[in-house]
N, C-alpha and C positions, 0 to 999 in steps of 0.2 A: 468479544471485545476485550482489549487491555483492561487490568483494573488501574485505575488513577492512584498513585502512591498518595499516602498522609503527606500534607505538608506540614513539616515541623516548624516550631516557632523558637528559635534559638535567639534569645535576645541580647544584642550586642550595642554599644554606644558609638554612633557615627555622627560626628560633630555636634554632640549633645542631644541627638534624637535617637529614640529607639528604632531600631531597624529589625526586619524580620529576614532571617536566614532561611529560605525556602529549600529543601532539600526532597531529592528523590522523586520528582515529578517526571513522570513517563508519558509518551504520547498516549492520547485516549482512543487511538485507532485500532484496529484489529492488528493481529500478530503479524505485521507486514502485509501489504496488499499485493496482488499479483496482476502481471499484464505482459504482453508481448509487443514489440514494436513490428509493424507492417510497413512495407515500403512504399514510397510517395514523397510529395512535399511535405515541409514540415508547417503543419498548422498550429493549432491552438493548444496549451498544455492543460489539462484538467487535474484539479486537484479537489479533495474534501476538506473543508475546513470547519472544525468545530471551535466554539468560542466559550471560555470559561470565565467564572467569577468566583470570588469567595461569599458565601453566604453572608447577609447583613451583620449579624454578630461578630463575624469573624473579621470583618473589615475594621471594626471598632477596637476589638481586643482580641488577638487570634490566640486561641489555646492551642496547647500541644496536639497535633493530630487533626487540626481542623481540616476537612475535605473540600476540595472544590465542586463546583456544580456546572454542568451544560446549561448554556441558555440559548445556544444557536447551532443549528447544523445545516450548511449550505454545500452545495456542489459549484464551484467556479472555474472559470477558465482564464487565461491570461496569455497574450501573445509572447514569443520568446525574447522579445525586445523589453519585456515588463510592462508594456503598454496595454491599454484595452481591458483591463481586468474587469470581469463581470460577473455576478451571480446568475446562474442557470436556473437554479430551483433551490428553494428552502423545503426543509424538511421538520417534521415534528420532533421536538427532542427525544420523546421516548422511541422514535422509530429513525434514529439518525443515520444520515446515509455516509457510506464509507467506500473506497477501493474503486471510483470509477474509472472504466477502461474503454478505449475508443474500439469500434468496430473496424475491420479492414477497409471498408469503405468511407470512415471518417464520419457516417451519417448518424450513428448511434452509439450510445453511451450504456454499457452494462455496469451495475453496481450492486452494492450490499445495502438493502434498507432494513433496519433491525436484523432479523435472522432469516430473511428472505432475500432472494434475487429479484432485481428490476432493472427495466430497461427504459430509456428516456431518448428522444430525440437529440439532435445536436443544438438545438436552441433551448432545450429544458422542458419542452412541452410532451404532452401525450406519455404520461408516466404509466408504465404497466408492470405492475408485480406478478412475479411467476407463482403458480401455486406452490404450497408446501411439497417439498420433494423428499426430504429427512427431518430430522428432528430440528435442523438448523442449517442454513446455506450459508457459504461467504465466500470471497475473494473469487469471484468469476474471471474468468479469461476466454476471449474468443478463438475459434479455430482459424486457419487461414482463410477458408471460405466464407466464414461467417454463418455458417449453418448450424454450428452446435456452440455451447458453452461448456467448459470444464470448470469444476469448482470442488471446494471441499465440502462434504456433507457430513453433518454429526449425527451420531447416535449415542445409546447411553455409554457406551465405553470410548468410541472411537472417531476420528476424522478421517473418513476415507476419500476416495478421489473418484468422482463422477463427471460423466458428461450428459448434457440434455439439450434439445433444441431450444432456441429462443422462445417458443411458445410454451415451454414447460412440458412438451410430450417427448417420449423416446429415452426415458432415463436409463443410463448404463452405468454400471460399477466398472471403473477401471482396474482397481487394485484394493484389496482389503487390508491394507496397512496405513499406519499414520502418515497423512499425505497432506502438507499444506502449502499455501502460496504457490499454485500451479501456474505455469506460463506456456503457452503453445507456439511453437516456433512455426515459421513459414514452411520449414520442411516436414512438418506435421508431427514432430516430437514434442512431448509434454515433460517440462521439467517440474519437479516439486521437492520440497524440503521436508525431511523427518527430523525434528528435534527432541524427540523422546528417546529415540534408541530403542534398544531391544527391551520389552516391557511386556510381560504376560497380558493377554487381553487387548493390547494396543498395537504391539508392531513386533515382528521379528527381524526388522533391518537394523542396521547400525546407523545412529545418528549421522546425517549428512544430507548432501544435494544429489537427487538421483534424476533420470531422465527414463521416458517409458515411452511406448507407442500406445495410442488410444485404445487398442484392442487388448492391452494388458501384457503384450509381449515385449522382449527387448529390454527389461529393466536394467539399468546400470548404473553404478555409484560414480559421481565425478569429482566428489571433494566431501570434506568433513563438514561439521556443523557451520551452515550459513544462514544468512538473511534472505529476504526476497530476491528471487532472481528475475531477470528479463533477457529475451533474446535480442539479438542484433536483427535488423532487418532483414538481412540475408540469411540468416540461420547459422553463420559461421563461429560465431562467438555467443558467449552468454555472461552477462554482468550480474554481479550478486554483491552483497554485503557481508563481512565477516568481521564480528566486533563493530568498531567504528570506522572500519576501512571498506573501500569499493576495490573490487577487484573484476578482470574478465579472463576469461580462459576459452580454450578452443572447446569444440563440442565433445571431444572425448576427455575433457579436463586437463589437458597439457597446455603448455604457453600460458601459465599464470602470470598475469601482470597486475601489480597494484597501481591504481590511478591516483587515489587521494585518501588521506587520512580524513576523521571527522566527517562522515557521511554515511547514509543508509539510502535505501529504497531506490536504486537506479533504474532509469526509464531511457532507452535509446530514442534518438529521434528518428524519423522516418527516412530521413537520407544518410543514416549510419554515421553522421559526423560528430554529433554531440550527444550528450547524456545529461539528462534531468536527474538531480537527486535532491534529498533533503539533509541539511546540515544545521544543527543547533534550530532547529523548528521553522528554517527558512527555506525557500526553494531556490536552488542553485543550478547552473549550467556550468559545463566543462566539455572542454574537446574530447573524443573518444580515445585520446592518448593522456587523458588528465591535465591537459593544458588549457589556458584562458579562462580561468575561473571567474564566474560572473553571478552576482545575486540577482534573481528576478523578483521575488515577493519577500520582502522584510517583514515577517509575521511579528506581532507585537507579543513579546515574552513576559513571563512573570517578573515585577519588579520589587524587590524586597523592601524599598522605601516608599512604594505606593501601592499599598494593598487594595485601594478603592478601584484601583485600575484594571479591567478585564484583559485577559489575553487571548491567543488563538493558537491552535494546532493545527498542522497542515499534513494531510495523509499522502500517502505515495502518490508521485505523479503518473500521467498517461500523456503520451505525446499524439496529436491527431494526425492522421495521415491524409495528405490531399491528393486527388488525382494528378498523375503525372504528365 
């Protein structure tokens, strides 16, 4: 999980009132969540939602460095129109849920609950946590057949790439190198990110975006340091964030195209025509060429003048494929 930065309290005068200037707040979710788009009709968009607030003493007189606290963790879905938003399931704050990803059939969601992988049905029922597979598991992504999950598994030193069956059996290690935010293409290739670069005991790879076969062969570096990747539903292009911009490229890294600034965590629609992403904590849609920007969820953000008001953070989206 990312650490939530301190909220500093630099006091300035605004219209005679003392206002808080909140600085350095980062998303509370993991270092980007992973998924891949599977072909089909465009269903509901799933996101993890964590709600935050300042502790009671901080709301009255915020000291420098006061930290917010989580008080709600949910998996929610919404229609691409922005209507029909609903909570699928609530989770204990101590085992908050992140990174929901739709299965190829659109009937299941895999997610990270605490430091374990879990699966729920599309209506939020029948939660099943997988057994502990490593020291900690995160950012699952489905295989195109839905018969395995790829994920980042933690050990004392490293975050390596693994696959496992949805029932928790058949664990396999794909690569013993730093590998974050995997995304499994419909063509069978897995993309992952290495943001540590060459570090003894961690990785011999340069920092960047890589692709690899599930058996550990055909390792290839596509790009420099990036954020969370997502494959197009036909597997011909890959979307990813770099800094606060979103790009797409061909499977060999060529044909780089910038779609938008101020965005992260892209998620392709099952019909390949649109991309969902996060901007300033809100959920947006755009065309696959970067046009027709539309906000779907307006998440309440911290307000320097309203320290009593809680706020929300959205995790990376995943788009449900419907039968064609």
